[in-house]
MARSEBA-107929 format. One record per atom (N, C-alpha, C): atom name; x, y, z. Coordinates in pm, 1 decimal, padded with zeros to 6 digits, m for minus. Last residue first. Layout:
% residues N
<site = CA	X = X	Y = Y	Z = Z>
...
END
This chain:
% residues 104
<site = N	X = m01744.0	Y = 01127.1	Z = m04533.6>
<site = CA	X = m01650.7	Y = 01091.9	Z = m04687.5>
<site = C	X = m01509.2	Y = 01110.3	Z = m04644.7>
<site = N	X = m01859.5	Y = 01135.2	Z = m04309.3>
<site = CA	X = m01886.0	Y = 01100.6	Z = m04369.6>
<site = C	X = m01852.0	Y = 01062.7	Z = m04528.8>
<site = N	X = m01652.8	Y = 01059.8	Z = m03960.5>
<site = CA	X = m01608.9	Y = 01146.6	Z = m04104.2>
<site = C	X = m01764.2	Y = 01043.9	Z = m04219.4>
<site = N	X = m01567.6	Y = 01088.7	Z = m03651.7>
<site = CA	X = m01629.0	Y = 00982.0	Z = m03749.0>
<site = C	X = m01657.1	Y = 01113.0	Z = m03833.2>
<site = N	X = m01335.0	Y = 00953.8	Z = m03350.6>
<site = CA	X = m01404.2	Y = 01094.3	Z = m03470.3>
<site = C	X = m01469.4	Y = 01050.5	Z = m03571.3>
<site = N	X = m01248.4	Y = 00844.6	Z = m03048.1>
<site = CA	X = m01361.0	Y = 00846.4	Z = m03166.8>
<site = C	X = m01361.6	Y = 00980.8	Z = m03290.9>
<site = N	X = m01049.0	Y = 00747.8	Z = m02865.7>
<site = CA	X = m01097.1	Y = 00853.8	Z = m02881.6>
<site = C	X = m01114.0	Y = 00851.6	Z = m03057.6>
<site = N	X = m01063.4	Y = 00499.2	Z = m02622.9>
<site = CA	X = m01082.9	Y = 00525.0	Z = m02781.6>
<site = C	X = m01102.2	Y = 00646.5	Z = m02777.1>
<site = N	X = m01025.6	Y = 00354.0	Z = m02380.1>
<site = CA	X = m00915.2	Y = 00440.9	Z = m02434.6>
<site = C	X = m00895.8	Y = 00455.8	Z = m02596.4>
<site = N	X = m01254.5	Y = 00166.4	Z = m02395.0>
<site = CA	X = m01213.8	Y = 00258.3	Z = m02327.4>
<site = C	X = m01096.6	Y = 00296.0	Z = m02373.2>
<site = N	X = m01553.1	Y = 00147.5	Z = m02604.0>
<site = CA	X = m01388.4	Y = 00084.7	Z = m02555.9>
<site = C	X = m01337.3	Y = 00199.5	Z = m02490.9>
<site = N	X = m01787.2	Y = 00287.8	Z = m02655.0>
<site = CA	X = m01777.0	Y = 00199.9	Z = m02543.3>
<site = C	X = m01640.2	Y = 00175.6	Z = m02531.6>
<site = N	X = m01741.5	Y = 00394.0	Z = m02930.5>
<site = CA	X = m01720.9	Y = 00494.0	Z = m02823.9>
<site = C	X = m01709.4	Y = 00420.9	Z = m02692.5>
<site = N	X = m01736.5	Y = 00110.0	Z = m03060.5>
<site = CA	X = m01621.5	Y = 00220.2	Z = m03054.0>
<site = C	X = m01679.4	Y = 00346.4	Z = m02964.7>
<site = N	X = m02069.3	Y = 00150.0	Z = m03071.7>
<site = CA	X = m01950.2	Y = 00002.4	Z = m03027.9>
<site = C	X = m01786.8	Y = 00067.4	Z = m03011.8>
<site = N	X = m02101.1	Y = 00318.2	Z = m03184.9>
<site = CA	X = m02160.8	Y = 00305.2	Z = m03016.4>
<site = C	X = m02066.3	Y = 00204.2	Z = m03014.3>
<site = N	X = m02041.2	Y = 00292.0	Z = m03458.4>
<site = CA	X = m02002.7	Y = 00431.0	Z = m03389.2>
<site = C	X = m02031.8	Y = 00383.3	Z = m03219.2>
<site = N	X = m02144.3	Y = 00060.9	Z = m03530.8>
<site = CA	X = m02021.8	Y = 00073.0	Z = m03491.5>
<site = C	X = m02008.7	Y = 00192.3	Z = m03411.8>
<site = N	X = m02436.5	Y = 00145.4	Z = m03523.0>
<site = CA	X = m02379.6	Y = 00057.5	Z = m03413.7>
<site = C	X = m02290.9	Y = 00038.8	Z = m03398.8>
<site = N	X = m02453.1	Y = 00363.9	Z = m03673.4>
<site = CA	X = m02453.7	Y = 00388.7	Z = m03550.5>
<site = C	X = m02409.4	Y = 00309.0	Z = m03474.1>
<site = N	X = m02343.8	Y = 00458.2	Z = m03938.7>
<site = CA	X = m02320.6	Y = 00304.4	Z = m03876.4>
<site = C	X = m02371.0	Y = 00336.7	Z = m03777.6>
<site = N	X = m02308.1	Y = 00670.9	Z = m04179.2>
<site = CA	X = m02443.7	Y = 00637.7	Z = m04008.6>
<site = C	X = m02448.8	Y = 00496.6	Z = m03991.4>
<site = N	X = m02119.3	Y = 00635.1	Z = m04347.3>
<site = CA	X = m02260.8	Y = 00687.9	Z = m04415.1>
<site = C	X = m02353.3	Y = 00658.6	Z = m04258.9>
<site = N	X = m01806.4	Y = 00627.4	Z = m04238.6>
<site = CA	X = m01913.4	Y = 00566.1	Z = m04285.1>
<site = C	X = m02045.2	Y = 00693.9	Z = m04292.1>
<site = N	X = m01522.7	Y = 00638.7	Z = m04055.9>
<site = CA	X = m01553.7	Y = 00720.4	Z = m04156.5>
<site = C	X = m01709.4	Y = 00597.9	Z = m04205.4>
<site = N	X = m01328.3	Y = 00673.1	Z = m03767.2>
<site = CA	X = m01460.5	Y = 00623.1	Z = m03923.8>
<site = C	X = m01561.2	Y = 00702.3	Z = m03957.2>
<site = N	X = m01042.7	Y = 00689.0	Z = m03648.2>
<site = CA	X = m01142.0	Y = 00780.6	Z = m03783.4>
<site = C	X = m01254.6	Y = 00687.4	Z = m03857.9>
<site = N	X = m00919.8	Y = 00699.7	Z = m03359.1>
<site = CA	X = m00975.2	Y = 00648.4	Z = m03418.2>
<site = C	X = m01048.3	Y = 00722.0	Z = m03520.6>
<site = N	X = m00669.1	Y = 00680.1	Z = m03126.1>
<site = CA	X = m00707.3	Y = 00756.0	Z = m03168.1>
<site = C	X = m00804.9	Y = 00659.3	Z = m03365.7>
<site = N	X = m00609.1	Y = 00535.1	Z = m02805.6>
<site = CA	X = m00585.2	Y = 00524.8	Z = m02910.2>
<site = C	X = m00694.5	Y = 00585.0	Z = m03042.8>
<site = N	X = m00436.6	Y = 00680.9	Z = m02529.5>
<site = CA	X = m00571.5	Y = 00691.7	Z = m02604.3>
<site = C	X = m00575.8	Y = 00615.7	Z = m02756.1>
<site = N	X = m00193.4	Y = 00485.0	Z = m02340.7>
<site = CA	X = m00226.8	Y = 00572.4	Z = m02430.2>
<site = C	X = m00385.9	Y = 00623.7	Z = m02522.1>
<site = N	X = m00219.5	Y = 00338.0	Z = m02041.4>
<site = CA	X = m00192.7	Y = 00317.6	Z = m02178.0>
<site = C	X = m00259.8	Y = 00469.1	Z = m02232.6>
<site = N	X = 00078.0	Y = 00428.2	Z = m01817.0>
<site = CA	X = m00053.0	Y = 00406.7	Z = m01858.1>
<site = C	X = m00085.6	Y = 00400.7	Z = m01996.4>
<site = N	X = 00362.9	Y = 00240.4	Z = m01680.6>
<site = CA	X = 00280.7	Y = 00412.8	Z = m01805.0>
<site = C	X = 00146.5	Y = 00361.8	Z = m01783.0>
<site = N	X = 00631.6	Y = 00196.2	Z = m01488.0>
<site = CA	X = 00460.7	Y = 00165.3	Z = m01551.2>
<site = C	X = 00393.9	Y = 00296.9	Z = m01585.1>
<site = N	X = 00899.3	Y = 00056.7	Z = m01433.6>
<site = CA	X = 00866.5	Y = 00160.3	Z = m01501.7>
<site = C	X = 00722.0	Y = 00151.6	Z = m01551.3>
<site = N	X = 00990.7	Y = m00167.9	Z = m01168.5>
<site = CA	X = 01011.0	Y = m00131.3	Z = m01292.6>
<site = C	X = 00933.1	Y = 00002.1	Z = m01294.8>
<site = N	X = 01267.1	Y = m00274.1	Z = m00934.5>
<site = CA	X = 01176.1	Y = m00171.2	Z = m00969.5>
<site = C	X = 01116.4	Y = m00185.9	Z = m01130.3>
<site = N	X = 01339.8	Y = m00467.8	Z = m00644.6>
<site = CA	X = 01330.2	Y = m00436.6	Z = m00766.8>
<site = C	X = 01250.2	Y = m00362.5	Z = m00865.5>
<site = N	X = 01538.8	Y = m00575.6	Z = m00389.5>
<site = CA	X = 01431.5	Y = m00497.0	Z = m00448.8>
<site = C	X = 01442.3	Y = m00514.7	Z = m00583.9>
<site = N	X = 01734.1	Y = m00737.9	Z = m00287.6>
<site = CA	X = 01637.1	Y = m00707.5	Z = m00217.8>
<site = C	X = 01510.7	Y = m00685.2	Z = m00298.9>
<site = N	X = 02022.8	Y = m00712.1	Z = m00428.4>
<site = CA	X = 01866.3	Y = m00778.8	Z = m00443.8>
<site = C	X = 01776.9	Y = m00826.7	Z = m00390.8>
<site = N	X = 02195.6	Y = m00569.2	Z = m00266.2>
<site = CA	X = 02095.8	Y = m00515.0	Z = m00358.8>
<site = C	X = 02043.5	Y = m00556.5	Z = m00430.5>
<site = N	X = 02191.2	Y = m00711.5	Z = 00008.7>
<site = CA	X = 02079.4	Y = m00613.9	Z = m00010.9>
<site = C	X = 02034.8	Y = m00594.0	Z = m00172.7>
<site = N	X = 02348.9	Y = m00948.0	Z = 00097.8>
<site = CA	X = 02362.3	Y = m00902.5	Z = m00049.1>
<site = C	X = 02209.0	Y = m00811.0	Z = m00064.9>
<site = N	X = 02313.4	Y = m01056.5	Z = 00339.6>
<site = CA	X = 02451.6	Y = m00980.7	Z = 00284.9>
<site = C	X = 02479.7	Y = m00975.4	Z = 00200.7>
<site = N	X = 02047.0	Y = m00927.6	Z = 00507.8>
<site = CA	X = 02151.0	Y = m01023.2	Z = 00468.8>
<site = C	X = 02228.5	Y = m00970.4	Z = 00389.8>
<site = N	X = 01747.8	Y = m00802.0	Z = 00663.4>
<site = CA	X = 01872.1	Y = m00803.8	Z = 00639.5>
<site = C	X = 01997.7	Y = m00934.7	Z = 00551.6>
<site = N	X = 01389.4	Y = m00848.9	Z = 00443.2>
<site = CA	X = 01509.9	Y = m00962.3	Z = 00542.8>
<site = C	X = 01656.7	Y = m00842.0	Z = 00526.7>
<site = N	X = 01225.0	Y = m00678.4	Z = 00315.3>
<site = CA	X = 01335.6	Y = m00613.6	Z = 00464.5>
<site = C	X = 01396.1	Y = m00673.6	Z = 00530.1>
<site = N	X = 01228.2	Y = m00633.0	Z = 00013.1>
<site = CA	X = 01236.6	Y = m00765.3	Z = 00112.3>
<site = C	X = 01275.2	Y = m00658.2	Z = 00180.7>
<site = N	X = 00998.8	Y = m00482.8	Z = m00228.9>
<site = CA	X = 01108.1	Y = m00482.4	Z = m00137.4>
<site = C	X = 01128.3	Y = m00575.8	Z = m00043.1>
<site = N	X = 00899.1	Y = m00364.6	Z = m00570.1>
<site = CA	X = 00860.8	Y = m00476.2	Z = m00445.1>
<site = C	X = 01008.4	Y = m00456.2	Z = m00376.0>
<site = N	X = 00793.2	Y = m00031.2	Z = m00751.0>
<site = CA	X = 00938.2	Y = m00119.4	Z = m00650.1>
<site = C	X = 00844.6	Y = m00224.3	Z = m00560.6>
<site = N	X = 00693.6	Y = 00137.6	Z = m01002.1>
<site = CA	X = 00638.6	Y = 00032.5	Z = m00891.5>
<site = C	X = 00800.1	Y = m00025.3	Z = m00837.9>
<site = N	X = 00641.5	Y = 00454.1	Z = m01080.8>
<site = CA	X = 00802.1	Y = 00325.8	Z = m01068.0>
<site = C	X = 00706.9	Y = 00249.3	Z = m00991.5>
<site = N	X = 00435.2	Y = 00629.7	Z = m01281.4>
<site = CA	X = 00514.1	Y = 00576.9	Z = m01240.3>
<site = C	X = 00590.8	Y = 00471.7	Z = m01187.7>
<site = N	X = 00141.8	Y = 00777.9	Z = m01431.8>
<site = CA	X = 00290.1	Y = 00733.2	Z = m01451.6>
<site = C	X = 00358.1	Y = 00670.5	Z = m01329.4>
<site = N	X = m00164.4	Y = 00715.8	Z = m01225.1>
<site = CA	X = m00090.5	Y = 00811.7	Z = m01290.9>
<site = C	X = 00069.6	Y = 00717.1	Z = m01343.1>
<site = N	X = m00311.3	Y = 00580.6	Z = m01089.2>
<site = CA	X = m00387.9	Y = 00679.9	Z = m01154.7>
<site = C	X = m00292.2	Y = 00777.2	Z = m01315.8>
<site = N	X = m00385.5	Y = 00245.9	Z = m01028.7>
<site = CA	X = m00251.3	Y = 00343.1	Z = m01071.0>
<site = C	X = m00338.7	Y = 00477.5	Z = m01149.7>
<site = N	X = m00405.3	Y = m00039.6	Z = m00776.4>
<site = CA	X = m00462.2	Y = 00123.4	Z = m00836.4>
<site = C	X = m00381.1	Y = 00205.5	Z = m00901.0>
<site = N	X = m00260.8	Y = m00339.1	Z = m00826.3>
<site = CA	X = m00258.8	Y = m00178.1	Z = m00748.8>
<site = C	X = m00313.5	Y = m00070.8	Z = m00834.5>
<site = N	X = m00176.0	Y = m00621.6	Z = m00666.3>
<site = CA	X = m00294.9	Y = m00580.8	Z = m00768.4>
<site = C	X = m00313.2	Y = m00418.3	Z = m00737.2>
<site = N	X = 00072.4	Y = m00843.3	Z = m00678.8>
<site = CA	X = 00007.5	Y = m00752.2	Z = m00621.8>
<site = C	X = m00088.9	Y = m00669.3	Z = m00787.1>
<site = N	X = 00160.4	Y = m01198.2	Z = m00598.9>
<site = CA	X = 00106.0	Y = m01114.4	Z = m00700.1>
<site = C	X = 00050.3	Y = m00959.7	Z = m00670.4>
<site = N	X = 00444.2	Y = m01399.4	Z = m00614.0>
<site = CA	X = 00378.6	Y = m01320.8	Z = m00520.0>
<site = C	X = 00333.2	Y = m01223.4	Z = m00641.9>
<site = N	X = 00592.4	Y = m01773.6	Z = m00585.7>
<site = CA	X = 00526.8	Y = m01626.0	Z = m00658.3>
<site = C	X = 00457.6	Y = m01548.8	Z = m00592.1>
<site = N	X = 00879.7	Y = m01859.9	Z = m00398.8>
<site = CA	X = 00737.3	Y = m01800.7	Z = m00390.1>
<site = C	X = 00707.3	Y = m01678.1	Z = m00409.3>
<site = N	X = 01081.3	Y = m02117.4	Z = m00406.0>
<site = CA	X = 01091.6	Y = m02001.5	Z = m00476.0>
<site = C	X = 00904.5	Y = m01935.5	Z = m00411.2>
<site = N	X = 01349.3	Y = m02319.3	Z = m00201.8>
<site = CA	X = 01194.9	Y = m02311.8	Z = m00279.5>
<site = C	X = 01202.0	Y = m02167.5	Z = m00342.7>
<site = N	X = 01554.7	Y = m02312.7	Z = m00018.8>
<site = CA	X = 01548.7	Y = m02387.9	Z = m00126.4>
<site = C	X = 01474.4	Y = m02359.1	Z = m00248.4>
<site = N	X = 01340.6	Y = m02302.7	Z = 00311.2>
<site = CA	X = 01512.3	Y = m02269.4	Z = 00203.0>
<site = C	X = 01467.6	Y = m02338.7	Z = 00057.5>
<site = N	X = 01055.2	Y = m02104.5	Z = 00225.5>
<site = CA	X = 01134.7	Y = m02203.9	Z = 00286.2>
<site = C	X = 01263.4	Y = m02225.9	Z = 00217.8>
<site = N	X = 00961.1	Y = m01786.7	Z = 00347.2>
<site = CA	X = 01007.5	Y = m01863.0	Z = 00217.3>
<site = C	X = 01087.4	Y = m01998.0	Z = 00286.2>
<site = N	X = 00712.2	Y = m01601.4	Z = 00415.9>
<site = CA	X = 00795.9	Y = m01715.4	Z = 00497.8>
<site = C	X = 00866.8	Y = m01795.8	Z = 00339.7>
<site = N	X = 00591.1	Y = m01269.1	Z = 00439.0>
<site = CA	X = 00604.9	Y = m01387.4	Z = 00379.0>
<site = C	X = 00715.6	Y = m01511.4	Z = 00461.8>
<site = N	X = 00372.9	Y = m01006.5	Z = 00483.8>
<site = CA	X = 00453.8	Y = m01076.9	Z = 00583.3>
<site = C	X = 00448.6	Y = m01216.1	Z = 00437.6>
<site = N	X = 00334.5	Y = m00678.3	Z = 00270.7>
<site = CA	X = 00282.1	Y = m00885.7	Z = 00302.8>
<site = C	X = 00420.8	Y = m00954.5	Z = 00352.5>
<site = N	X = 00222.7	Y = m00394.3	Z = 00217.8>
<site = CA	X = 00330.9	Y = m00470.2	Z = 00285.0>
<site = C	X = 00264.4	Y = m00653.7	Z = 00339.2>
<site = N	X = 00110.8	Y = m00198.8	Z = m00012.3>
<site = CA	X = 00106.4	Y = m00269.8	Z = 00076.6>
<site = C	X = 00234.0	Y = m00353.1	Z = 00126.4>
<site = N	X = 00243.7	Y = 00107.4	Z = m00052.6>
<site = CA	X = 00102.6	Y = 00053.7	Z = m00109.9>
<site = C	X = 00027.7	Y = m00055.8	Z = 00033.8>
<site = N	X = 00450.4	Y = 00380.2	Z = m00027.1>
<site = CA	X = 00464.3	Y = 00205.3	Z = 00041.3>
<site = C	X = 00274.7	Y = 00208.6	Z = m00017.3>
<site = N	X = 00581.2	Y = 00580.5	Z = m00248.4>
<site = CA	X = 00484.0	Y = 00528.7	Z = m00170.4>
<site = C	X = 00462.3	Y = 00399.3	Z = m00116.6>
<site = N	X = 00813.7	Y = 00557.3	Z = m00450.4>
<site = CA	X = 00843.2	Y = 00557.8	Z = m00332.1>
<site = C	X = 00756.7	Y = 00588.9	Z = m00195.0>
<site = N	X = 00624.0	Y = 00498.5	Z = m00665.3>
<site = CA	X = 00688.8	Y = 00605.0	Z = m00646.9>
<site = C	X = 00751.6	Y = 00668.0	Z = m00483.2>
<site = N	X = 00481.7	Y = 00228.3	Z = m00493.0>
<site = CA	X = 00494.1	Y = 00333.9	Z = m00588.5>
<site = C	X = 00557.1	Y = 00495.9	Z = m00586.2>
<site = N	X = 00538.9	Y = m00060.6	Z = m00328.5>
<site = CA	X = 00578.2	Y = 00084.0	Z = m00327.9>
<site = C	X = 00554.5	Y = 00156.4	Z = m00457.9>
<site = N	X = 00551.7	Y = m00322.6	Z = m00133.0>
<site = CA	X = 00511.9	Y = m00316.3	Z = m00251.5>
<site = C	X = 00521.9	Y = m00131.2	Z = m00276.2>
<site = N	X = 00715.6	Y = m00552.3	Z = 00027.8>
<site = CA	X = 00685.5	Y = m00401.4	Z = 00033.3>
<site = C	X = 00644.8	Y = m00396.9	Z = m00092.0>
<site = N	X = 00739.4	Y = m00836.7	Z = 00240.0>
<site = CA	X = 00763.1	Y = m00784.1	Z = 00073.5>
<site = C	X = 00664.1	Y = m00649.9	Z = 00082.8>
<site = N	X = 00931.1	Y = m00933.6	Z = 00545.4>
<site = CA	X = 00795.6	Y = m00861.6	Z = 00460.6>
<site = C	X = 00811.7	Y = m00817.1	Z = 00312.0>
<site = N	X = 01069.3	Y = m01284.5	Z = 00607.3>
<site = CA	X = 01044.8	Y = m01146.8	Z = 00563.4>
<site = C	X = 00881.2	Y = m01087.0	Z = 00535.2>
<site = N	X = 01185.5	Y = m01596.7	Z = 00681.4>
<site = CA	X = 01070.9	Y = m01453.9	Z = 00692.0>
<site = C	X = 01151.9	Y = m01371.8	Z = 00697.7>
<site = N	X = 01328.7	Y = m01829.0	Z = 00551.3>
<site = CA	X = 01386.8	Y = m01725.2	Z = 00529.7>
<site = C	X = 01202.4	Y = m01593.5	Z = 00545.0>
<site = N	X = 01513.6	Y = m02111.8	Z = 00638.7>
<site = CA	X = 01353.4	Y = m02076.8	Z = 00616.8>
<site = C	X = 01370.2	Y = m01942.5	Z = 00622.8>
<site = N	X = 01812.5	Y = m02178.4	Z = 00500.6>
<site = CA	X = 01754.1	Y = m02157.4	Z = 00623.7>
<site = C	X = 01594.3	Y = m02124.7	Z = 00572.4>
<site = N	X = 02030.4	Y = m02205.2	Z = 00279.4>
<site = CA	X = 01964.5	Y = m02349.0	Z = 00376.5>
<site = C	X = 01842.6	Y = m02320.2	Z = 00461.0>
<site = N	X = 01941.5	Y = m02034.3	Z = 00026.4>
<site = CA	X = 01982.9	Y = m02013.4	Z = 00155.0>
<site = C	X = 01929.1	Y = m02174.5	Z = 00173.5>
<site = N	X = 01750.8	Y = m01893.2	Z = m00161.1>
<site = CA	X = 01837.1	Y = m02009.4	Z = m00204.6>
<site = C	X = 01960.0	Y = m02008.7	Z = m00099.4>
<site = N	X = 01450.9	Y = m01799.4	Z = m00230.7>
<site = CA	X = 01569.9	Y = m01820.4	Z = m00099.9>
<site = C	X = 01648.1	Y = m01893.8	Z = m00170.9>
<site = N	X = 01267.0	Y = m01560.4	Z = m00406.7>
<site = CA	X = 01332.9	Y = m01701.2	Z = m00441.8>
<site = C	X = 01421.7	Y = m01649.5	Z = m00257.4>
<site = N	X = 00921.6	Y = m01422.8	Z = m00534.9>
<site = CA	X = 01078.7	Y = m01445.8	Z = m00456.0>
<site = C	X = 01146.9	Y = m01566.3	Z = m00438.7>
END
């Protein structure tokens, strides 16, 4: 967040997922300063994250930003081996991997 004015700006910062409020954080940004903000949010499906400042000013259009967030797609892996169980177990332990095995 950035405050380009000559006055300190108190406001609330909201995090939304598909227009559903996940978190509200009160912040105060000193005059001419920036304030990095990090949110951690659980996500169970694809969606649009939005951060929004609640302060009223002359340019409301720059008080929010959105990003499309897609969940990782599974990676399909084919293991061709004559019984490398250690490698097979290691690959099965990796998140988002769909493992198929073949001997030929």
